[in-house]
Chimera marker file (.cmm) of the C-alpha trace (Angstrom):
<marker_set name="trace">
<marker id="1" x="0.572" y="-11.078" z="-8.319" r="1" g="1" b="0" radius="0.5"/>
<marker id="2" x="-0.319" y="-14.783" z="-8.272" r="1" g="1" b="0" radius="0.5"/>
<marker id="3" x="0.872" y="-15.239" z="-11.872" r="1" g="1" b="0" radius="0.5"/>
<marker id="4" x="4.159" y="-13.433" z="-11.023" r="1" g="1" b="0" radius="0.5"/>
<marker id="5" x="4.726" y="-15.616" z="-7.976" r="1" g="1" b="0" radius="0.5"/>
<marker id="6" x="4.128" y="-18.771" z="-10.027" r="1" g="1" b="0" radius="0.5"/>
<marker id="7" x="6.662" y="-17.537" z="-12.631" r="1" g="1" b="0" radius="0.5"/>
<marker id="8" x="9.081" y="-16.695" z="-9.830" r="1" g="1" b="0" radius="0.5"/>
<marker id="9" x="9.182" y="-20.455" z="-9.011" r="1" g="1" b="0" radius="0.5"/>
<marker id="10" x="11.135" y="-21.035" z="-12.195" r="1" g="1" b="0" radius="0.5"/>
<marker id="11" x="14.893" y="-20.845" z="-11.409" r="1" g="1" b="0" radius="0.5"/>
<marker id="12" x="15.821" y="-18.610" z="-14.343" r="1" g="1" b="0" radius="0.5"/>
<marker id="13" x="13.423" y="-15.839" z="-13.448" r="1" g="1" b="0" radius="0.5"/>
<marker id="14" x="14.457" y="-14.825" z="-9.930" r="1" g="1" b="0" radius="0.5"/>
<marker id="15" x="12.024" y="-11.939" z="-10.062" r="1" g="1" b="0" radius="0.5"/>
<marker id="16" x="12.355" y="-10.838" z="-6.368" r="1" g="1" b="0" radius="0.5"/>
<marker id="17" x="15.589" y="-9.020" z="-7.361" r="1" g="1" b="0" radius="0.5"/>
<marker id="18" x="13.353" y="-6.361" z="-9.014" r="1" g="1" b="0" radius="0.5"/>
<marker id="19" x="12.128" y="-5.007" z="-5.682" r="1" g="1" b="0" radius="0.5"/>
<marker id="20" x="12.742" y="-1.514" z="-4.394" r="1" g="1" b="0" radius="0.5"/>
<marker id="21" x="16.472" y="-1.197" z="-3.588" r="1" g="1" b="0" radius="0.5"/>
<marker id="22" x="16.949" y="2.116" z="-1.813" r="1" g="1" b="0" radius="0.5"/>
<marker id="23" x="18.987" y="4.816" z="-3.487" r="1" g="1" b="0" radius="0.5"/>
<marker id="24" x="20.166" y="2.706" z="-6.419" r="1" g="1" b="0" radius="0.5"/>
<marker id="25" x="19.247" y="3.618" z="-9.911" r="1" g="1" b="0" radius="0.5"/>
<marker id="26" x="18.153" y="0.129" z="-10.770" r="1" g="1" b="0" radius="0.5"/>
<marker id="27" x="16.056" y="0.016" z="-7.602" r="1" g="1" b="0" radius="0.5"/>
<marker id="28" x="13.788" y="2.735" z="-8.957" r="1" g="1" b="0" radius="0.5"/>
<marker id="29" x="12.157" y="0.168" z="-11.228" r="1" g="1" b="0" radius="0.5"/>
<marker id="30" x="11.157" y="-1.633" z="-8.039" r="1" g="1" b="0" radius="0.5"/>
<marker id="31" x="8.721" y="1.150" z="-7.202" r="1" g="1" b="0" radius="0.5"/>
<marker id="32" x="6.570" y="-0.225" z="-9.997" r="1" g="1" b="0" radius="0.5"/>
<marker id="33" x="7.440" y="-3.914" z="-9.854" r="1" g="1" b="0" radius="0.5"/>
<marker id="34" x="7.869" y="-4.413" z="-6.118" r="1" g="1" b="0" radius="0.5"/>
<marker id="35" x="4.111" y="-4.620" z="-5.311" r="1" g="1" b="0" radius="0.5"/>
<marker id="36" x="3.817" y="-7.609" z="-7.696" r="1" g="1" b="0" radius="0.5"/>
<marker id="37" x="6.577" y="-9.492" z="-6.036" r="1" g="1" b="0" radius="0.5"/>
<marker id="38" x="6.379" y="-11.593" z="-2.902" r="1" g="1" b="0" radius="0.5"/>
<marker id="39" x="8.686" y="-13.681" z="-0.748" r="1" g="1" b="0" radius="0.5"/>
<marker id="40" x="6.760" y="-16.897" z="-1.420" r="1" g="1" b="0" radius="0.5"/>
<marker id="41" x="3.197" y="-17.996" z="-1.399" r="1" g="1" b="0" radius="0.5"/>
<marker id="42" x="2.722" y="-17.494" z="2.325" r="1" g="1" b="0" radius="0.5"/>
<marker id="43" x="3.655" y="-13.858" z="1.980" r="1" g="1" b="0" radius="0.5"/>
<marker id="44" x="1.302" y="-13.542" z="-0.984" r="1" g="1" b="0" radius="0.5"/>
<marker id="45" x="-1.579" y="-15.222" z="0.862" r="1" g="1" b="0" radius="0.5"/>
<marker id="46" x="-1.158" y="-12.966" z="3.845" r="1" g="1" b="0" radius="0.5"/>
<marker id="47" x="-1.347" y="-9.905" z="1.557" r="1" g="1" b="0" radius="0.5"/>
<marker id="48" x="-4.220" y="-11.135" z="-0.730" r="1" g="1" b="0" radius="0.5"/>
<marker id="49" x="-7.191" y="-10.822" z="1.610" r="1" g="1" b="0" radius="0.5"/>
<marker id="50" x="-6.402" y="-7.306" z="2.880" r="1" g="1" b="0" radius="0.5"/>
<marker id="51" x="-5.694" y="-6.260" z="-0.671" r="1" g="1" b="0" radius="0.5"/>
<marker id="52" x="-9.075" y="-7.464" z="-1.834" r="1" g="1" b="0" radius="0.5"/>
<marker id="53" x="-11.021" y="-6.123" z="1.113" r="1" g="1" b="0" radius="0.5"/>
<marker id="54" x="-9.277" y="-2.715" z="1.382" r="1" g="1" b="0" radius="0.5"/>
<marker id="55" x="-8.887" y="-2.359" z="-2.352" r="1" g="1" b="0" radius="0.5"/>
<marker id="56" x="-12.581" y="-3.265" z="-2.834" r="1" g="1" b="0" radius="0.5"/>
<marker id="57" x="-13.477" y="-0.669" z="-0.222" r="1" g="1" b="0" radius="0.5"/>
<marker id="58" x="-11.517" y="2.007" z="-2.136" r="1" g="1" b="0" radius="0.5"/>
<marker id="59" x="-13.221" y="0.804" z="-5.369" r="1" g="1" b="0" radius="0.5"/>
<marker id="60" x="-16.587" y="1.715" z="-3.802" r="1" g="1" b="0" radius="0.5"/>
<marker id="61" x="-15.521" y="5.316" z="-4.456" r="1" g="1" b="0" radius="0.5"/>
<marker id="62" x="-15.357" y="4.583" z="-8.183" r="1" g="1" b="0" radius="0.5"/>
<marker id="63" x="-12.972" y="3.099" z="-10.666" r="1" g="1" b="0" radius="0.5"/>
<marker id="64" x="-11.268" y="6.413" z="-11.319" r="1" g="1" b="0" radius="0.5"/>
<marker id="65" x="-10.582" y="7.047" z="-7.654" r="1" g="1" b="0" radius="0.5"/>
<marker id="66" x="-9.398" y="3.426" z="-7.169" r="1" g="1" b="0" radius="0.5"/>
<marker id="67" x="-6.853" y="3.688" z="-9.965" r="1" g="1" b="0" radius="0.5"/>
<marker id="68" x="-5.783" y="7.207" z="-8.942" r="1" g="1" b="0" radius="0.5"/>
<marker id="69" x="-5.254" y="6.110" z="-5.312" r="1" g="1" b="0" radius="0.5"/>
<marker id="70" x="-3.473" y="2.886" z="-6.393" r="1" g="1" b="0" radius="0.5"/>
<marker id="71" x="-1.015" y="4.696" z="-8.686" r="1" g="1" b="0" radius="0.5"/>
<marker id="72" x="-0.471" y="7.597" z="-6.219" r="1" g="1" b="0" radius="0.5"/>
<marker id="73" x="0.224" y="5.232" z="-3.291" r="1" g="1" b="0" radius="0.5"/>
<marker id="74" x="2.404" y="2.906" z="-5.376" r="1" g="1" b="0" radius="0.5"/>
<marker id="75" x="4.569" y="5.747" z="-6.719" r="1" g="1" b="0" radius="0.5"/>
<marker id="76" x="4.727" y="8.041" z="-3.652" r="1" g="1" b="0" radius="0.5"/>
<marker id="77" x="4.891" y="5.241" z="-1.053" r="1" g="1" b="0" radius="0.5"/>
<marker id="78" x="7.539" y="3.401" z="-3.141" r="1" g="1" b="0" radius="0.5"/>
<marker id="79" x="9.523" y="6.654" z="-3.573" r="1" g="1" b="0" radius="0.5"/>
<marker id="80" x="9.458" y="7.146" z="0.242" r="1" g="1" b="0" radius="0.5"/>
<marker id="81" x="10.904" y="3.585" z="0.681" r="1" g="1" b="0" radius="0.5"/>
<marker id="82" x="13.532" y="4.238" z="-2.086" r="1" g="1" b="0" radius="0.5"/>
<marker id="83" x="14.605" y="7.434" z="-0.377" r="1" g="1" b="0" radius="0.5"/>
<marker id="84" x="14.569" y="6.439" z="3.282" r="1" g="1" b="0" radius="0.5"/>
<marker id="85" x="14.826" y="2.687" z="3.791" r="1" g="1" b="0" radius="0.5"/>
<marker id="86" x="18.120" y="1.112" z="4.746" r="1" g="1" b="0" radius="0.5"/>
<marker id="87" x="20.860" y="0.658" z="2.163" r="1" g="1" b="0" radius="0.5"/>
<marker id="88" x="21.388" y="-2.762" z="0.651" r="1" g="1" b="0" radius="0.5"/>
<marker id="89" x="17.864" y="-3.892" z="1.305" r="1" g="1" b="0" radius="0.5"/>
<marker id="90" x="15.190" y="-5.155" z="-1.118" r="1" g="1" b="0" radius="0.5"/>
<marker id="91" x="11.560" y="-4.367" z="-0.548" r="1" g="1" b="0" radius="0.5"/>
<marker id="92" x="8.852" y="-6.495" z="-2.170" r="1" g="1" b="0" radius="0.5"/>
<marker id="93" x="5.216" y="-7.107" z="-1.656" r="1" g="1" b="0" radius="0.5"/>
<marker id="94" x="1.862" y="-5.285" z="-2.042" r="1" g="1" b="0" radius="0.5"/>
<marker id="95" x="1.606" y="-4.338" z="1.661" r="1" g="1" b="0" radius="0.5"/>
<marker id="96" x="2.658" y="-0.725" z="0.981" r="1" g="1" b="0" radius="0.5"/>
<marker id="97" x="-0.345" y="-0.403" z="-1.301" r="1" g="1" b="0" radius="0.5"/>
<marker id="98" x="-2.524" y="-2.152" z="1.295" r="1" g="1" b="0" radius="0.5"/>
<marker id="99" x="-1.412" y="0.374" z="3.930" r="1" g="1" b="0" radius="0.5"/>
<marker id="100" x="-2.079" y="3.120" z="1.400" r="1" g="1" b="0" radius="0.5"/>
<marker id="101" x="-5.619" y="1.877" z="0.977" r="1" g="1" b="0" radius="0.5"/>
<marker id="102" x="-6.035" y="1.792" z="4.757" r="1" g="1" b="0" radius="0.5"/>
<marker id="103" x="-4.703" y="5.399" z="5.073" r="1" g="1" b="0" radius="0.5"/>
<marker id="104" x="-7.007" y="6.550" z="2.267" r="1" g="1" b="0" radius="0.5"/>
<marker id="105" x="-10.100" y="4.937" z="3.840" r="1" g="1" b="0" radius="0.5"/>
<marker id="106" x="-9.407" y="6.256" z="7.350" r="1" g="1" b="0" radius="0.5"/>
<marker id="107" x="-8.505" y="9.686" z="6.168" r="1" g="1" b="0" radius="0.5"/>
<marker id="108" x="-11.468" y="9.851" z="3.814" r="1" g="1" b="0" radius="0.5"/>
<marker id="109" x="-13.748" y="9.571" z="6.797" r="1" g="1" b="0" radius="0.5"/>
<marker id="110" x="-11.958" y="12.505" z="8.427" r="1" g="1" b="0" radius="0.5"/>
<marker id="111" x="-11.860" y="14.713" z="5.342" r="1" g="1" b="0" radius="0.5"/>
<marker id="112" x="-15.218" y="13.931" z="3.729" r="1" g="1" b="0" radius="0.5"/>
<marker id="113" x="-17.129" y="13.859" z="7.046" r="1" g="1" b="0" radius="0.5"/>
<marker id="114" x="-20.167" y="12.117" z="5.591" r="1" g="1" b="0" radius="0.5"/>
<marker id="115" x="-21.991" y="9.533" z="7.566" r="1" g="1" b="0" radius="0.5"/>
<marker id="116" x="-21.174" y="6.863" z="5.013" r="1" g="1" b="0" radius="0.5"/>
<marker id="117" x="-17.465" y="7.599" z="4.895" r="1" g="1" b="0" radius="0.5"/>
<marker id="118" x="-17.154" y="7.746" z="8.717" r="1" g="1" b="0" radius="0.5"/>
<marker id="119" x="-19.143" y="4.486" z="9.071" r="1" g="1" b="0" radius="0.5"/>
<marker id="120" x="-16.839" y="2.742" z="6.488" r="1" g="1" b="0" radius="0.5"/>
<marker id="121" x="-13.733" y="4.124" z="8.127" r="1" g="1" b="0" radius="0.5"/>
<marker id="122" x="-14.967" y="2.944" z="11.610" r="1" g="1" b="0" radius="0.5"/>
<marker id="123" x="-15.751" y="-0.566" z="10.300" r="1" g="1" b="0" radius="0.5"/>
<marker id="124" x="-12.312" y="-0.780" z="8.580" r="1" g="1" b="0" radius="0.5"/>
<marker id="125" x="-10.571" y="0.609" z="11.659" r="1" g="1" b="0" radius="0.5"/>
<marker id="126" x="-12.272" y="-2.108" z="13.819" r="1" g="1" b="0" radius="0.5"/>
<marker id="127" x="-11.383" y="-4.848" z="11.307" r="1" g="1" b="0" radius="0.5"/>
<marker id="128" x="-7.962" y="-3.764" z="10.181" r="1" g="1" b="0" radius="0.5"/>
<marker id="129" x="-6.771" y="-1.240" z="12.814" r="1" g="1" b="0" radius="0.5"/>
<marker id="130" x="-4.267" y="-3.749" z="14.160" r="1" g="1" b="0" radius="0.5"/>
<marker id="131" x="-2.381" y="-3.342" z="10.957" r="1" g="1" b="0" radius="0.5"/>
<marker id="132" x="-1.299" y="0.109" z="12.116" r="1" g="1" b="0" radius="0.5"/>
<marker id="133" x="1.344" y="-1.534" z="14.285" r="1" g="1" b="0" radius="0.5"/>
<marker id="134" x="2.994" y="-2.493" z="10.974" r="1" g="1" b="0" radius="0.5"/>
<marker id="135" x="4.317" y="1.045" z="10.523" r="1" g="1" b="0" radius="0.5"/>
<marker id="136" x="6.632" y="0.510" z="13.488" r="1" g="1" b="0" radius="0.5"/>
<marker id="137" x="9.994" y="-1.207" z="13.190" r="1" g="1" b="0" radius="0.5"/>
<marker id="138" x="9.080" y="-4.141" z="15.427" r="1" g="1" b="0" radius="0.5"/>
<marker id="139" x="9.544" y="-7.179" z="13.107" r="1" g="1" b="0" radius="0.5"/>
<marker id="140" x="12.751" y="-8.003" z="11.400" r="1" g="1" b="0" radius="0.5"/>
<marker id="141" x="12.370" y="-8.722" z="7.661" r="1" g="1" b="0" radius="0.5"/>
<marker id="142" x="9.159" y="-6.729" z="7.347" r="1" g="1" b="0" radius="0.5"/>
<marker id="143" x="9.254" y="-3.479" z="5.427" r="1" g="1" b="0" radius="0.5"/>
<marker id="144" x="7.848" y="-1.135" z="7.998" r="1" g="1" b="0" radius="0.5"/>
<marker id="145" x="9.041" y="1.679" z="5.707" r="1" g="1" b="0" radius="0.5"/>
<marker id="146" x="6.756" y="0.372" z="2.934" r="1" g="1" b="0" radius="0.5"/>
<marker id="147" x="3.882" y="0.306" z="5.403" r="1" g="1" b="0" radius="0.5"/>
<marker id="148" x="4.591" y="3.803" z="6.750" r="1" g="1" b="0" radius="0.5"/>
<marker id="149" x="5.104" y="5.504" z="3.453" r="1" g="1" b="0" radius="0.5"/>
<marker id="150" x="2.216" y="3.620" z="1.889" r="1" g="1" b="0" radius="0.5"/>
<marker id="151" x="-0.077" y="4.733" z="4.712" r="1" g="1" b="0" radius="0.5"/>
<marker id="152" x="1.102" y="8.400" z="4.476" r="1" g="1" b="0" radius="0.5"/>
<marker id="153" x="0.601" y="8.365" z="0.735" r="1" g="1" b="0" radius="0.5"/>
<marker id="154" x="-2.931" y="7.000" z="1.253" r="1" g="1" b="0" radius="0.5"/>
<marker id="155" x="-3.649" y="9.906" z="3.625" r="1" g="1" b="0" radius="0.5"/>
<marker id="156" x="-2.256" y="12.318" z="1.043" r="1" g="1" b="0" radius="0.5"/>
<marker id="157" x="-4.395" y="10.724" z="-1.717" r="1" g="1" b="0" radius="0.5"/>
<marker id="158" x="-7.467" y="11.164" z="0.476" r="1" g="1" b="0" radius="0.5"/>
<marker id="159" x="-6.629" y="14.830" z="1.066" r="1" g="1" b="0" radius="0.5"/>
<marker id="160" x="-6.212" y="15.402" z="-2.640" r="1" g="1" b="0" radius="0.5"/>
<marker id="161" x="-9.457" y="13.596" z="-3.618" r="1" g="1" b="0" radius="0.5"/>
<marker id="162" x="-11.545" y="15.254" z="-0.865" r="1" g="1" b="0" radius="0.5"/>
<marker id="163" x="-9.804" y="18.687" z="-0.630" r="1" g="1" b="0" radius="0.5"/>
<marker id="164" x="-12.791" y="20.521" z="-2.077" r="1" g="1" b="0" radius="0.5"/>
<marker id="165" x="-15.462" y="18.835" z="0.076" r="1" g="1" b="0" radius="0.5"/>
<marker id="166" x="-17.333" y="21.417" z="2.173" r="1" g="1" b="0" radius="0.5"/>
<marker id="167" x="-19.229" y="20.599" z="5.340" r="1" g="1" b="0" radius="0.5"/>
<marker id="168" x="-22.618" y="22.184" z="5.707" r="1" g="1" b="0" radius="0.5"/>
<marker id="169" x="-23.696" y="22.884" z="9.319" r="1" g="1" b="0" radius="0.5"/>
<link id1="1" id2="2" r="1" g="1" b="0" radius="0.2"/>
<link id1="2" id2="3" r="1" g="1" b="0" radius="0.2"/>
<link id1="3" id2="4" r="1" g="1" b="0" radius="0.2"/>
<link id1="4" id2="5" r="1" g="1" b="0" radius="0.2"/>
<link id1="5" id2="6" r="1" g="1" b="0" radius="0.2"/>
<link id1="6" id2="7" r="1" g="1" b="0" radius="0.2"/>
<link id1="7" id2="8" r="1" g="1" b="0" radius="0.2"/>
<link id1="8" id2="9" r="1" g="1" b="0" radius="0.2"/>
<link id1="9" id2="10" r="1" g="1" b="0" radius="0.2"/>
<link id1="10" id2="11" r="1" g="1" b="0" radius="0.2"/>
<link id1="11" id2="12" r="1" g="1" b="0" radius="0.2"/>
<link id1="12" id2="13" r="1" g="1" b="0" radius="0.2"/>
<link id1="13" id2="14" r="1" g="1" b="0" radius="0.2"/>
<link id1="14" id2="15" r="1" g="1" b="0" radius="0.2"/>
<link id1="15" id2="16" r="1" g="1" b="0" radius="0.2"/>
<link id1="16" id2="17" r="1" g="1" b="0" radius="0.2"/>
<link id1="17" id2="18" r="1" g="1" b="0" radius="0.2"/>
<link id1="18" id2="19" r="1" g="1" b="0" radius="0.2"/>
<link id1="19" id2="20" r="1" g="1" b="0" radius="0.2"/>
<link id1="20" id2="21" r="1" g="1" b="0" radius="0.2"/>
<link id1="21" id2="22" r="1" g="1" b="0" radius="0.2"/>
<link id1="22" id2="23" r="1" g="1" b="0" radius="0.2"/>
<link id1="23" id2="24" r="1" g="1" b="0" radius="0.2"/>
<link id1="24" id2="25" r="1" g="1" b="0" radius="0.2"/>
<link id1="25" id2="26" r="1" g="1" b="0" radius="0.2"/>
<link id1="26" id2="27" r="1" g="1" b="0" radius="0.2"/>
<link id1="27" id2="28" r="1" g="1" b="0" radius="0.2"/>
<link id1="28" id2="29" r="1" g="1" b="0" radius="0.2"/>
<link id1="29" id2="30" r="1" g="1" b="0" radius="0.2"/>
<link id1="30" id2="31" r="1" g="1" b="0" radius="0.2"/>
<link id1="31" id2="32" r="1" g="1" b="0" radius="0.2"/>
<link id1="32" id2="33" r="1" g="1" b="0" radius="0.2"/>
<link id1="33" id2="34" r="1" g="1" b="0" radius="0.2"/>
<link id1="34" id2="35" r="1" g="1" b="0" radius="0.2"/>
<link id1="35" id2="36" r="1" g="1" b="0" radius="0.2"/>
<link id1="36" id2="37" r="1" g="1" b="0" radius="0.2"/>
<link id1="37" id2="38" r="1" g="1" b="0" radius="0.2"/>
<link id1="38" id2="39" r="1" g="1" b="0" radius="0.2"/>
<link id1="39" id2="40" r="1" g="1" b="0" radius="0.2"/>
<link id1="40" id2="41" r="1" g="1" b="0" radius="0.2"/>
<link id1="41" id2="42" r="1" g="1" b="0" radius="0.2"/>
<link id1="42" id2="43" r="1" g="1" b="0" radius="0.2"/>
<link id1="43" id2="44" r="1" g="1" b="0" radius="0.2"/>
<link id1="44" id2="45" r="1" g="1" b="0" radius="0.2"/>
<link id1="45" id2="46" r="1" g="1" b="0" radius="0.2"/>
<link id1="46" id2="47" r="1" g="1" b="0" radius="0.2"/>
<link id1="47" id2="48" r="1" g="1" b="0" radius="0.2"/>
<link id1="48" id2="49" r="1" g="1" b="0" radius="0.2"/>
<link id1="49" id2="50" r="1" g="1" b="0" radius="0.2"/>
<link id1="50" id2="51" r="1" g="1" b="0" radius="0.2"/>
<link id1="51" id2="52" r="1" g="1" b="0" radius="0.2"/>
<link id1="52" id2="53" r="1" g="1" b="0" radius="0.2"/>
<link id1="53" id2="54" r="1" g="1" b="0" radius="0.2"/>
<link id1="54" id2="55" r="1" g="1" b="0" radius="0.2"/>
<link id1="55" id2="56" r="1" g="1" b="0" radius="0.2"/>
<link id1="56" id2="57" r="1" g="1" b="0" radius="0.2"/>
<link id1="57" id2="58" r="1" g="1" b="0" radius="0.2"/>
<link id1="58" id2="59" r="1" g="1" b="0" radius="0.2"/>
<link id1="59" id2="60" r="1" g="1" b="0" radius="0.2"/>
<link id1="60" id2="61" r="1" g="1" b="0" radius="0.2"/>
<link id1="61" id2="62" r="1" g="1" b="0" radius="0.2"/>
<link id1="62" id2="63" r="1" g="1" b="0" radius="0.2"/>
<link id1="63" id2="64" r="1" g="1" b="0" radius="0.2"/>
<link id1="64" id2="65" r="1" g="1" b="0" radius="0.2"/>
<link id1="65" id2="66" r="1" g="1" b="0" radius="0.2"/>
<link id1="66" id2="67" r="1" g="1" b="0" radius="0.2"/>
<link id1="67" id2="68" r="1" g="1" b="0" radius="0.2"/>
<link id1="68" id2="69" r="1" g="1" b="0" radius="0.2"/>
<link id1="69" id2="70" r="1" g="1" b="0" radius="0.2"/>
<link id1="70" id2="71" r="1" g="1" b="0" radius="0.2"/>
<link id1="71" id2="72" r="1" g="1" b="0" radius="0.2"/>
<link id1="72" id2="73" r="1" g="1" b="0" radius="0.2"/>
<link id1="73" id2="74" r="1" g="1" b="0" radius="0.2"/>
<link id1="74" id2="75" r="1" g="1" b="0" radius="0.2"/>
<link id1="75" id2="76" r="1" g="1" b="0" radius="0.2"/>
<link id1="76" id2="77" r="1" g="1" b="0" radius="0.2"/>
<link id1="77" id2="78" r="1" g="1" b="0" radius="0.2"/>
<link id1="78" id2="79" r="1" g="1" b="0" radius="0.2"/>
<link id1="79" id2="80" r="1" g="1" b="0" radius="0.2"/>
<link id1="80" id2="81" r="1" g="1" b="0" radius="0.2"/>
<link id1="81" id2="82" r="1" g="1" b="0" radius="0.2"/>
<link id1="82" id2="83" r="1" g="1" b="0" radius="0.2"/>
<link id1="83" id2="84" r="1" g="1" b="0" radius="0.2"/>
<link id1="84" id2="85" r="1" g="1" b="0" radius="0.2"/>
<link id1="85" id2="86" r="1" g="1" b="0" radius="0.2"/>
<link id1="86" id2="87" r="1" g="1" b="0" radius="0.2"/>
<link id1="87" id2="88" r="1" g="1" b="0" radius="0.2"/>
<link id1="88" id2="89" r="1" g="1" b="0" radius="0.2"/>
<link id1="89" id2="90" r="1" g="1" b="0" radius="0.2"/>
<link id1="90" id2="91" r="1" g="1" b="0" radius="0.2"/>
<link id1="91" id2="92" r="1" g="1" b="0" radius="0.2"/>
<link id1="92" id2="93" r="1" g="1" b="0" radius="0.2"/>
<link id1="93" id2="94" r="1" g="1" b="0" radius="0.2"/>
<link id1="94" id2="95" r="1" g="1" b="0" radius="0.2"/>
<link id1="95" id2="96" r="1" g="1" b="0" radius="0.2"/>
<link id1="96" id2="97" r="1" g="1" b="0" radius="0.2"/>
<link id1="97" id2="98" r="1" g="1" b="0" radius="0.2"/>
<link id1="98" id2="99" r="1" g="1" b="0" radius="0.2"/>
<link id1="99" id2="100" r="1" g="1" b="0" radius="0.2"/>
<link id1="100" id2="101" r="1" g="1" b="0" radius="0.2"/>
<link id1="101" id2="102" r="1" g="1" b="0" radius="0.2"/>
<link id1="102" id2="103" r="1" g="1" b="0" radius="0.2"/>
<link id1="103" id2="104" r="1" g="1" b="0" radius="0.2"/>
<link id1="104" id2="105" r="1" g="1" b="0" radius="0.2"/>
<link id1="105" id2="106" r="1" g="1" b="0" radius="0.2"/>
<link id1="106" id2="107" r="1" g="1" b="0" radius="0.2"/>
<link id1="107" id2="108" r="1" g="1" b="0" radius="0.2"/>
<link id1="108" id2="109" r="1" g="1" b="0" radius="0.2"/>
<link id1="109" id2="110" r="1" g="1" b="0" radius="0.2"/>
<link id1="110" id2="111" r="1" g="1" b="0" radius="0.2"/>
<link id1="111" id2="112" r="1" g="1" b="0" radius="0.2"/>
<link id1="112" id2="113" r="1" g="1" b="0" radius="0.2"/>
<link id1="113" id2="114" r="1" g="1" b="0" radius="0.2"/>
<link id1="114" id2="115" r="1" g="1" b="0" radius="0.2"/>
<link id1="115" id2="116" r="1" g="1" b="0" radius="0.2"/>
<link id1="116" id2="117" r="1" g="1" b="0" radius="0.2"/>
<link id1="117" id2="118" r="1" g="1" b="0" radius="0.2"/>
<link id1="118" id2="119" r="1" g="1" b="0" radius="0.2"/>
<link id1="119" id2="120" r="1" g="1" b="0" radius="0.2"/>
<link id1="120" id2="121" r="1" g="1" b="0" radius="0.2"/>
<link id1="121" id2="122" r="1" g="1" b="0" radius="0.2"/>
<link id1="122" id2="123" r="1" g="1" b="0" radius="0.2"/>
<link id1="123" id2="124" r="1" g="1" b="0" radius="0.2"/>
<link id1="124" id2="125" r="1" g="1" b="0" radius="0.2"/>
<link id1="125" id2="126" r="1" g="1" b="0" radius="0.2"/>
<link id1="126" id2="127" r="1" g="1" b="0" radius="0.2"/>
<link id1="127" id2="128" r="1" g="1" b="0" radius="0.2"/>
<link id1="128" id2="129" r="1" g="1" b="0" radius="0.2"/>
<link id1="129" id2="130" r="1" g="1" b="0" radius="0.2"/>
<link id1="130" id2="131" r="1" g="1" b="0" radius="0.2"/>
<link id1="131" id2="132" r="1" g="1" b="0" radius="0.2"/>
<link id1="132" id2="133" r="1" g="1" b="0" radius="0.2"/>
<link id1="133" id2="134" r="1" g="1" b="0" radius="0.2"/>
<link id1="134" id2="135" r="1" g="1" b="0" radius="0.2"/>
<link id1="135" id2="136" r="1" g="1" b="0" radius="0.2"/>
<link id1="136" id2="137" r="1" g="1" b="0" radius="0.2"/>
<link id1="137" id2="138" r="1" g="1" b="0" radius="0.2"/>
<link id1="138" id2="139" r="1" g="1" b="0" radius="0.2"/>
<link id1="139" id2="140" r="1" g="1" b="0" radius="0.2"/>
<link id1="140" id2="141" r="1" g="1" b="0" radius="0.2"/>
<link id1="141" id2="142" r="1" g="1" b="0" radius="0.2"/>
<link id1="142" id2="143" r="1" g="1" b="0" radius="0.2"/>
<link id1="143" id2="144" r="1" g="1" b="0" radius="0.2"/>
<link id1="144" id2="145" r="1" g="1" b="0" radius="0.2"/>
<link id1="145" id2="146" r="1" g="1" b="0" radius="0.2"/>
<link id1="146" id2="147" r="1" g="1" b="0" radius="0.2"/>
<link id1="147" id2="148" r="1" g="1" b="0" radius="0.2"/>
<link id1="148" id2="149" r="1" g="1" b="0" radius="0.2"/>
<link id1="149" id2="150" r="1" g="1" b="0" radius="0.2"/>
<link id1="150" id2="151" r="1" g="1" b="0" radius="0.2"/>
<link id1="151" id2="152" r="1" g="1" b="0" radius="0.2"/>
<link id1="152" id2="153" r="1" g="1" b="0" radius="0.2"/>
<link id1="153" id2="154" r="1" g="1" b="0" radius="0.2"/>
<link id1="154" id2="155" r="1" g="1" b="0" radius="0.2"/>
<link id1="155" id2="156" r="1" g="1" b="0" radius="0.2"/>
<link id1="156" id2="157" r="1" g="1" b="0" radius="0.2"/>
<link id1="157" id2="158" r="1" g="1" b="0" radius="0.2"/>
<link id1="158" id2="159" r="1" g="1" b="0" radius="0.2"/>
<link id1="159" id2="160" r="1" g="1" b="0" radius="0.2"/>
<link id1="160" id2="161" r="1" g="1" b="0" radius="0.2"/>
<link id1="161" id2="162" r="1" g="1" b="0" radius="0.2"/>
<link id1="162" id2="163" r="1" g="1" b="0" radius="0.2"/>
<link id1="163" id2="164" r="1" g="1" b="0" radius="0.2"/>
<link id1="164" id2="165" r="1" g="1" b="0" radius="0.2"/>
<link id1="165" id2="166" r="1" g="1" b="0" radius="0.2"/>
<link id1="166" id2="167" r="1" g="1" b="0" radius="0.2"/>
<link id1="167" id2="168" r="1" g="1" b="0" radius="0.2"/>
<link id1="168" id2="169" r="1" g="1" b="0" radius="0.2"/>
</marker_set>
């Protein structure tokens, strides 16, 4: 993401145009490219720490789970933005993936029901629970749709990963 943002400084690249543009054929590519693009270094810096912390927390579940969740959230969350966000908008940034990680971690605690997963979910909720307001349309210029569909995709990923976990009483 940092390399892409540095390249985007060059006038002939103009990479931000490759974001998710709802219901346009060319905007489908943005489902894959959008998370790598940011509206400047401030936007990238704001996203970097939660990406590292929440992504690292998902990575505690293993490399296979991390990549599965990342791909699932990127594609499904991005598809939700492409289908339902406002026409003639362009959605960029990794925050949809970040919200996907948040949804996965919180839902994992509910679905797995182990002490460890509930403890991790509780700590993350205390530290990052305020992000949940980002799924509401309260800030102009912020893709609340990306946040919402990323979060929902993360919950869906947790359900898929932990669907066969049985609780022993």
